[in-house]
KOLVEX-575960 format. One record per residue: residue in three letters; x, y, z of N, C-alpha, C in turn. Coordinates in steps of 0.2 Angstrom, whole numbers, plus 5000, padded with zeros to 4 digits. Layout:
N
ALAXYZXYZXYZ;...
END
This chain:
545
MET516652195174516452165168516652085167;ALA517252075170517452005170516951955174;GLU516751995180516351955184515651945181;ARG515451985177514751975174514851925168;THR515451925165515551875160515551805163;VAL515951795169515951725172515251705174;TYR514851755177514151745179513751715173;ALA513851755168513451735162513551665159;LEU514251645160514451585157514151525162;LEU514251545169513951495174513151485173;LEU512851535171512151535170511951495164;ALA512351505159512251465152512351395153;SER512951375157513051305158512551275162;LEU512251315167511751285171511051265167;GLN510951315163510351305158510451245154;LEU511051235151511251185147511151115150;LEU511351115157511251055161510551035162;LEU510151085163509451075165509151055159;THR509351075153509051055147509250985144;CYS509850975145510150905142510050845147;GLN510050855153510050805158509350765158;VAL509350705159508750665160508450695167;SER507850705167507450725173507050675176;PHE507250655182506950595186506350625190;ALA505750605189505250625193504750565193;ALA504250565198503750515198503350505192;GLY503250555189502850555183503150555176;GLY503650515176504050505169504650555169;LYS505050545164505650585163505750605156;TRP506050665155506150695148506950695147;LYS507050685140507750685138507850715131;LEU508250765131508450795125508850755120;LEU508550735115508950685110509450725106;LEU509150775102509550815098509350885098;PRO509850935099509651005100509351035093;ASN509651005088509451035081509450975076;VAL508850965073508750915068508750945061;GLY508751015061508751045055508151075052;ILE507551045054506951065052506451065058;SER505851095057505351085063504951035061;ALA504850985065504550925064503750935064;MET503450955059502750975058502350905057;HIS502650865054502350795052502850745054;MET502550685057503050625059502650565057;GLN503050515055502850445054503350395056;LEU503250355060503650295062503550245057;LEU504150215054504150155050504350095053;ARG504250035049504449975052505149955053;ASN505650005051506349995052506550035058;ASP506050065062506250105067506550165065;ARG506350195060506550255058505950305057;VAL506050365058505450415058505650465053;VAL505150465048505150525043504750585046;MET505150635045504850705047504950755042;PHE504450805041504550855037504150915039;ASP504250975036503851035037503551055031;ARG503851115028503551145022504151165018;THR504051175011504651195007504651265005;ASN504251315008504251385005504251435011;PHE504651415016504751475021505551485023;GLY505951485017506651495018507051435019;PRO507751445020508151385021508151355028;SER508151295028508151255034508851255037;ASN508951215042509651215045510051145044;ILE509851115038510151055036510151055028;SER510751045025510851045018510550985015;LEU510350995008510150935004510850895003;PRO510750835002511250785001511650804994;ASN512250784994512650794988512650854984;GLY512550914989512650974986512050994981;LYS511450964982510850974978510551044980;CYS510251074975509851134976509151124972;ARG508651164974508051154971507751224969;ASN507551234963507251294961506551304965;ASN506451354968505851364973505551434971;PRO505251444966504951514964504451534968;LEU504151494972503551514976503751534983;ASP504451524985504751544991504851614992;ALA504551644997504651724998505351745000;VAL505751695002506351705005506951685001;SER506951624998507451594994507151564988;LYS507351584982507151554976507551494974;ILE508151494976508551434975508651414982;ASP508451354984508551324991508951264990;CYS509551264994509951204994509951165001;THR509351185005509251145011508651095011;ALA508651055015508150995016507551025020;HIS506950995018506351005022506050945024;SER506450895024506250825026506850785029;ILE506750755034507350715037507050645039;GLU507550595039507450525042507850525049;TYR507450505054507850505060507850425062;ASP508450405064508650335066508550335073;VAL508050295076507950295083508550265087;LYS508750205084509350165087509950205088;SER510150245082510850275082510750355084;ASN510150375085509950445087510350495082;THR510250475075510550515070510050535065;ILE510150585061509750605056510050605049;ARG509650605044509950615037509450655033;PRO509650705029509150745025508850705019;LEU508250715018507850685012507650745008;THR507450725001507350774996506550774995;VAL506250824997505550834995505450894990;GLN505150884985505150934979504550984980;SER503950954982503450994982503251014989;ASN502751064990502551094996502151045000;THR502351025006502050975010501651005016;TRP501651075016501351105021500651085023;CYS500551065029499851045032499550995027;SER499950935026499750885022499550825027;SER499450765024499150705028499450645025;GLY499350585028499650525026499450465030;SER499750405027499650345031500150295028;VAL500150235031500650185029500250125026;ARG500450105020500150055016500249985020;PRO499949935018500049865021500749835021;ASP501149865015501749835014502249885018;GLY502049925022502549965026502750035023;VAL502550045017502750105013502250165015;LEU502650225016502250285018501950315012;VAL501350325012500950365006500750435009;GLN500950485006500850555009500550595004;THR500050635006499650665001499450735002;GLY499450774997499250844997499750895000;GLY499550955002499951005004499651075001;ASP500151125000499951184998500251204991;ARG499951244987500151264981500451214976;ASP501051204975501251154970501251084973;GLY501051074979500951014982500250984983;GLU499751024982499051014984498750954980;LEU499050934974498750874971499250814971;LYS499850824974500350774974500150714979;ALA500450664977500550604982501250584982;ARG501550564988502250554988502350484992;ILE502850454990502950384992503650384995;PHE503650355001504350335004504350265006;SER504850225003504850155005505450145010;PRO505350125016505850115021506450075018;CYS507050085020507650045018508150055024;ASN508650005024509150005029509750035027;ASN509750065021510350105019510250175018;LYS510650215015510450285014510250305007;ARG509950255004509750274997509050284996;CYS508550265001507850285000507750355001;ASP507250374997507050444997506350454994;TRP506150514994505450524992505350514985;LEU504750484983504550484976503950524975;GLU503850564970503250614970502850594964;ILE502250594965501750574959501350634958;ASN501350654952500950714949500250694949;ASN499850734951499050724950498850654953;GLY499250644959499050584963498350594966;LEU498150654967497450674969497050704964;THR496450704965495950734960495750804962;LYS495750814969495550884972496150904976;ARG496150974977496651004981496550984988;ARG497050954992496950934998497450965003;TRP497151015007497551055012497251055018;TYR497551025024497151015030496650955030;SER496850905026496350845025496650795030;SER496250735031496450675035496350615030;ASN496850575032496850505028496750445033;HIS496450395031496450335035496550275030;ILE496950225033496950165029496350125030;LEU496150085024495550055024495649975024;PRO495149935025495249865026495549835019;ASP495449865014495749835007496449865006;GLY496649905011497349925010497449995006;LYS496850025003496850085000496850135006;GLN496950205004496850255008496250295006;ILE495850325011495350375010495650435012;VAL495450495008495750555010495150605010;ILE495050635016494350665018494450735019;GLY494050785016494050855017494650895015;GLY494850945019495350995017494951055016;GLN495351115016495051175015494651185009;GLY494051205010493551215004493351145001;GLN493551085003493351025000492850985005;PHE492250985003491750955007491550885003;ASN492150845003492050784999492650735001;TYR492650674998493250634999493450594993;GLU494050564993494250524987494750474990;PHE494950434985495350374987496050374984;PHE496550344987497150334984497450264985;PRO497650224980497650254973496950264971;LYS496850304965496250324963495750264961;THR495150274962494650224961494350234954;THR493850194952493550204946493050274947;SER492950304941492550364941491850354944;PRO491550404948491850464951492350454957;ASN492950474956493350464962493250514967;VAL492950574966492750624971492050614973;ILE491850604979491250594982491050644987;ALA490450684986490250734990490050714997;LEU490250755002490150735009489850805012;PRO489150805012488850875015488950885022;PHE489150835026489250845033489850895034;LEU490350895029490850945030490651015029;ALA490151025024489951095023489551115029;GLU489151065032488651085038489051105044;THR489751075045490151085051490651145049;ASN490551185044491051235042490751305045;ASP491151325050490951395053491251445049;ARG490751495047490951545042491551585045;GLY492051595042492651635044493051605048;GLU492951545051493351505056493451435053;GLU493051405050493051335047492851285053;ASN493451275057493351235063493051165061;ASN493251145055493051075052493651045048;LEU494251075049494851045045495250995049;TYR495650955046495850895049495350855053;PRO494850835050494250795053494550735057;TYR494350715062494550655066494150595063;VAL494550545060494250495056494550425059;PHE494050385061494250315064493850265060;LEU494150205059493850155056493450115061;ASN492850115061492450075066492450005065;THR492249965070492349885070491949855065;ASP491449895062490949865057491249885050;GLY491749915049492049935043491850005040;ARG491450035044491150105042491650155046;LEU491550215044492050265046491650315051;PHE491950325057491750375061492150445059;ILE491750495058492050555056491750615060;PHE492250645063492150705068492350765065;ALA491950815065492150885063491850935067;ASN492150985069491851045073491651015080;ASN491050995081490850975088490350915087;ARG490350885082489950825081490150775076;ALA489850715075490050665071489550625067;ILE489750585062489350545058489650475058;LEU489250425056489550365054489450355047;LEU489950345043489850345035490050275033;ASP489550255029489650195024489950225018;TYR490650225017490950255012490850215005;VAL490750145006490550105000489950124996;LYS489450135000488750154998488650234998;ASN489150275001489150345002488450365005;THR488350325011487750335015487950355022;VAL487650405025487750415032487250375036;VAL487550325040487050275043486950295050;LYS487250345053487150365060487350435061;THR486950485064487150545066487250555073;TYR487850575076487950585083487750655085;PRO487550655092487350725094488050765095;ALA487950835095488550875097488750865104;ILE489350875105489650875112489350935116;PRO489050915122488750965126489151035126;GLY488851085126489151155126489251185119;GLY489351135114489351155107490051185104;ASP490551185108491151225106491551175101;PRO491851205097492251165091492851135094;ARG493051075091493651045093494151025087;SER493951055081494351035075494751105073;TYR495251095069495651145067495251205064;PRO495351265066495951295070495751295078;SER495151275080495051275087495251205089;THR495951195088496151125088496251085095;GLY495751035095495850985101496250925098;SER496150865101496450805098495950745100;ALA496050695097495550635098495950575097;VAL495650515100495950445099495350405099;LEU495450345096494950285096495250245102;LEU494850245108495150205114495250135112;PRO495750105116495950035115495349985113;LEU495349945108494849895106494949835110;LYS494449805113494549745117493949695116;ASN494049635119493449585118493349575110;LEU493849565107493849565099493449505096;GLU493349455101492949395098492249405099;ALA492049455102491349475103490949475097;VAL490249465097489849475091489949545089;ARG489849595093489849665092490449695096;VAL490949715093491549745096491449815098;ASP491449835104491249905106491849945104;ALA491650015102492250065101492050125104;GLU492550155107492450225110492950275108;VAL492650335107493050385104493150445110;LEU493750465111493850515116494150585112;VAL493850635114494050705111494150745117;CYS494750775116494950825122495250885120;GLY495050945124495351005122494951045116;GLY495251095114495051135109494951205111;ALA494551245107494451315109493751335108;PRO493551385113492851405112492651435105;LYS492051435103491851455097492051535097;GLY492251555091492451625091493151645093;SER493551595095494251605098494651625092;PHE494651595086495051605081495051675079;LEU494351705078494351775075494551825080;LEU494351805087494651855092495351865092;ALA495651805091496451805091496751835085;LEU496351825080496651855073496551925072;ARG495951945074495752015073495852065079;ARG495752045085495852085091496452065095;ARG496852015094497351995098497151975105;THR496551955105496251925112496251855112;PHE496551825117496751755117496251725122;VAL495751685120495251655125495551595128;LYS495351585134495651525137495351455134;ALA495751415133495651345129495151305133;LEU494851255130494351215133494751165138;ASP494451145144494751105149494351045150;THR494051015144493550955145493750905140;CYS493650845141493650795137492950765136;ALA492750735130492150705129492250635126;ARG491850585128491950515127491250485125;ILE491250445119490650415117490750345114;LYS490250305116490250235113489850235106;ILE490250235101489950245095489550195092;ASN489550135095489050085092488450075097;ASP488350115102487750105106487150125102;GLU486550105104485950115100485750195101;ASN485950225107485750295108486450325110;PRO486950335106487550355109487550425112;GLN487850445117487850505120488550525123;TRP488750585123489450605125489450605133;THR489950585136490050595143490650645143;VAL490550705147491050755147491350755154;GLU492050765154492350765161492950815160;LYS493150845166493650895166494350865166;MET494750905162495450885162495850925167;PRO496450905169496750945174496951025172;ARG496951035166497051105163496751115156;ALA496751175155496451195148497051175143;ARG496851155137497351135132497051145125;VAL497451185120497251185113497951165110;MET497851135104498451105100498851055104;GLY498451015108498850955112498850895107;ASP499250845109499350785105499150725110;MET498750685107498550625111498850565108;THR499250525112499550465110499450405114;LEU499150355111499050285114499650255116;LEU499750235123500350205125500150125125;PRO500750085125500650015124500149975129;ASN500150005135499749975140498950005140;GLY498850045135498150065134497950135137;ASP498450165141498350235143498450285138;VAL498250345139498250395134498650455136;LEU499250475133499650525135499350595131;ILE499250645135499050705132499650755133;ILE499850785128500550815128500550875123;ASN500950925124501050985120500451035120;GLY500551095117499951135116500051195120;GLY499451235120499451295124498851305128;ALA498751345133498151355137497651405135;SER497851445129497451495127497551505119;GLY497051545116497151555109496951495105;THR497151495098497051435094497651425090;ALA497551375085498051355080498051415075;ALA498551415071498751455066499351505068;TRP499551545063500151585065500051635070;GLU500451625075500551675081499851685085;LEU499451635085498851635088498751595095;GLY499251565097499251525103499651555108;ARG499451545114499751575120499751525126;GLU500151545131500251505137500451435136;PRO501051415134501251345133501051305139;VAL500851245137500651195142501251145142;LEU501651145148502251105148502151045152;VAL501551035155501450975159501050925155;PRO501250865154500850815150500350785156;ASP499850765153499350725157499250655155;LEU499150615159498950545157498250525159;TYR497950495154497250475155497150405155;HIS496850375160496750305162496050285160;PRO495950255154495250245151494850195156;GLU495150155159494850105163494550125170;ASN494850185172494650215179493950245178;PRO493650245184492950285184493050355182;VAL492450385180492450455179492750495185;ASN493050555184493350595189493950565192;SER494150505190494850485193495250455187;ARG495250485181495550455175496250495174;PHE496350555177496850595175497450595180;GLU498050595177498650605181499150655178;SER499350705182499850745179500550725180;LEU500950735175501650705174502150765175;ASN502750745174503350785174503350835168;PRO503450895170503450945164504150945160;THR504050965154504650985150504851055151;THR505351075148505551145148505551185141;ILE505251145136505251175129504551185127;PRO504351245126503651255123503551215117;ARG502951175116502851145110502151175108;MET502151225103501451255102501251235095;TYR501051275091500751265084501351225080;HIS501051175076501551125072502051085077;SER501751065082502151015086501850945085;THR502250895087502050825086502350775091;ALA501950725092502150665096501950605094;ILE502450555094502250485092502550435096;LEU502250375097502450315101503050285097;LEU503550265101504150225098504050155100;ARG504450105097504350035099504650015106;ASP505050065108505350055115504950075121;GLY504350105119503850135124503950205125;LYS504450235123504550305124504050345119;VAL503950405120503650455115504050505112;LEU504150505106504550555103504150625102;VAL504450675104504150745104504550795100;GLY504250825095504650875091504250935089;GLY504550975085504151025081504051085086;SER503551135083503351195086503651245081;ASN503251275077503351325073502751375072;PRO502651425076502051465076502151525071;HIS502651525067502751575062502751555055;ALA502651605051502651595044503351575041;PHE503851585045504551565043504951545048;TYR505551525047506051505053506251565056;ASN505951575062506151635066506351605073;PHE506951625075507351605081507451655086;THR507351725084507451775088506851825087;ASN506751865093506251925092505551895091;VAL505451835093504751815093504551785100;LEU503951775101503651745107503851675108;PHE503851635103504051565103504451545097;PRO505151545098505551535093505451465089;THR505551465083505451405079505951345083;GLU505651285084505951235088506151185083;LEU506851165083507151115079507351055084;SER507251055090507551005094507050945094;LEU507350895097506950825097507050795104;GLU506450785107506450755114506150685114;ALA506350645120505950585121505650595128;PHE505050575129504750575135504650495137;SER504850475143504850415145504350405150;PRO503750375149503250365154503450325160;VAL503150335165503350305172503450225171;TYR503150195167503250125166503950105164;LEU504350155162505050145160505550155166;GLU505350175171505750195177506150125179;PRO506750135182507150075184506750035189;GLU506350065193506050025199505549965196;PHE505349975189504849925186505249875182;ALA505949885182506249835177506149765178;LYS506049745184505949675185505249645183;LEU504749695182504149675180504049685172;ARG504549715169504549725162504649665158;PRO504149635154504249575150504749585144;LYS505149535143505549535137505349485132;ILE505049505126504849455121505349415118;LEU505349345119505849305116505649275109;SER505049265108504749245102504049265101;PRO503849275095504149275089504649335088;LYS505049325083505549385082505249435078;SER505549495079505249555075505249545068;GLN504749575064504549575057504249505055;THR503949465060503549405059502949425056;LYS502749375051502049385048501549345051;ILE500949375052500449345056499849355051;THR499349305053498749315049498049325053;TYR497549335050496949345054496649275057;ARG496349285062496049225066496549165067;MET497149185069497649135071497749135078;ASN497949075081498149075088498949085088;LEU499149135091499849155091500149145098;LYS500749115098501049105104501649155105;LEU501649185111502149235112502549205118;LYS503249195118503649175124503949235126;PHE503949245133504249305135504549285142;LYS505049335144505349325151505249385155;VAL505149365162505049425167505449395173;THR505849435176506249415181505949425188;GLY505449475188505049485194504349445194;GLU503849465197503249435198502749445192;VAL502449395189501949405184501249395188;LYS500849445188500249445192499649475188;GLY499149435189498549465185498549435178;PRO498049455174498049435167498549475163;VAL498949435159499449465155499149495149;LYS499249555146498949575140499449575135;VAL499149565129499549575123499249625118;THR499549685117499249735113499649745106;MET499249775101499549785095499349855093;VAL499849895091499749965090499949985083;PHE499550015079499650035072500050105072;PRO500550115069500950175070500650235066;SER500550295069500150345067500550395062;PHE500150425058500450485055500150545058;THR500650585062500450635066500650705064;THR500150745064500250815062499650855065;HIS499750925066499150965069498750935074;SER499050905079498650875085498250815083;PHE498350785077497950725076498350665073;SER498350615077498750555075498350505070;MET498350515064497950475059498150405059;ASN497650365059497750285059497950255066;GLN497950295071498150275077497650225080;ARG497850165082497450115084497750065088;LEU497450045094497749995098497249935100;LEU497449875099497049815100497249775106;VAL496849755110497049715116496749645114;LEU497249595112497049535110496749485115;ASP496349445113496049395118496449345119;ASN496549325126496949275128496649205127;VAL497049155125496749095124497049045130;ARG497749055131498049015136498649045139;PHE498849035145499449065148499749015152;LYS500349005152500748955156501448985158;ARG501748955163502448965165502848905163;SER503348915159503748865156504348855160;LYS504648905163505248905167505148955173;SER505748955177505649005183505549075181;THR505749095175505649165173505349175166;SER505249115163504949115156504249095156;TYR503849125152503149115151502949115144;GLU502349085143502049085136501349105137;VAL501149145132500449165132500249155125;GLN499649125124499349115117498749165117;VAL498749195111498249245110497849235103;ARG497349265102496949255096497049325092;THR497249325086497349385082496649405079;PRO496649465077495949495075495649455070;ARG495049455070494649415065494549445058;SER494649505058494449535051494849605050;ALA494949625044495249695042494849745045;ASN494149735046493749795049494049815056;ILE494249765060494449775066495149795066;ALA495549765062496249785061496449785054;PRO496549845051496749845044497449815043;PRO497549785037498149745036498749795037;GLY499349775039499949815039500349795045;TYR500849835046501349825051501149855058;TYR501149815063500949835070501549825075;MET501549865080502049855085501649815090;MET501949755092501549705097501949715104;PHE501549715109501849725116501549665121;VAL501949645125501649605131501649655137;VAL501149655141501049705146500849665153;ASN501349675158501249635164501149695169;GLN500649685173500449735178500549805176;ASN500249825170500249885167500949905164;ILE501449865165502149875162502249845155;PRO502349875150502449845144503149825142;SER503149775138503849755135504049805130;GLU504649805128504849835121504449795116;GLY504249825111503849795106504249765100;ILE503849715097504149685091503649705085;TRP503949715079503549725073503249655071;VAL502649665069502249605066501849635060;ARG501849595055501449615049500849565048;LEU500249605049499649565049499349565042;GLN499249515039498949505032498549445031;
END
């Protein structure tokens, strides 16, 4: 008996070491940051003070972190606890690796959001008592800032909708369950709700497959909106569809609950008369997968393809290529050097409670500049399944913060296939390996939080102890609001170089041209990076206005 106990303790210790230690491999490394942040990180947003706001939902029982100052909340719609003294939102401090509870009053389940030009998070919708709410979170460097809720901030119920920041600083809120329309926040003059028939046309009966539509601001100020397996270009000012794109070959859905993911690939040549824009859509589930999983417990293999399209071409067509593996509920994150990280999810089934199977532990890296069939690279795997309701976002130091996974209606940690996951990890891409330290730039000026304007020549001074080779890139990344495998507002710009010079043995200066208009880069806070030989610096915050 004692021998068995010793063996069990040794096994538990080994498992703890495997989980907690940094794993060094050619394809990046994983590190467990915190084993328990109290909530499942269903939604994430990085703010300009390097703190991340996370939240899940308010009506599935007590979380593992108490509300501050002994507060409790009446929660009559909660099937588990009518009086809830626990938090369902937290603020994570990247630098100190600490958390603090936040107070969210209404149900934020499956909601959406974006950051205003002043750096304030505006978050909209949810379920039940939260469906018409707007919520404001203003970042601060003390422990006093918290959620402010606005009753009837929305005109229509918004559940599974998508938000995007617009060139004038407002947000557009598109779609949601049963909502084939869009509106604005703050509310505009009447009518605030505008019909969008495209969302009705892409609605698969019994499955939907058009929720959390992929929305990207095109370089001409119009909106590329993708739902199910096809897309339109919308002039939201005139409420006119100016272009209809073909369906992705094969016709399988890529939107929730057949959840794939999508990014607007890095924008470059920003001084060109017409700035090209390409959208990449990866993964998803074959048509019918949701109903098969829900009704028959049959879990169909996920899609193993990506589709890419130049949205400003005269005759745009999708180019389809194979991924290294099938993936549904994956997250796509733009890295500072322009590569795309594809992470999280499962290899079969769909999104929704209990409907995903076969966790995909291996991230894949997509190199947009490489030729077709040579764009993917498989990376070092994690040990933690990240299924439904998992998230991933880019941090200013170049790491990717990964959290969440709650495939159940409540916090379930035992007797389930995939326990509710409260841990937080960091994935360090290969560019952060020690062997590249000499190539990694360090920005000397401008300082973080610097204000910049459109159409200006901006000088960046940086230091590199090793070789500077080839054209040095300067990139700007707008921090995303990430939930349900879609990073809303995610945007990366490669600035045009004006001049480059070496000032000292290890010091350099690059002069770049900032974006010419808010159509190309909406106003707000961006992370700015210097990239040498595909190795990015740590970023600085700049405010474009």
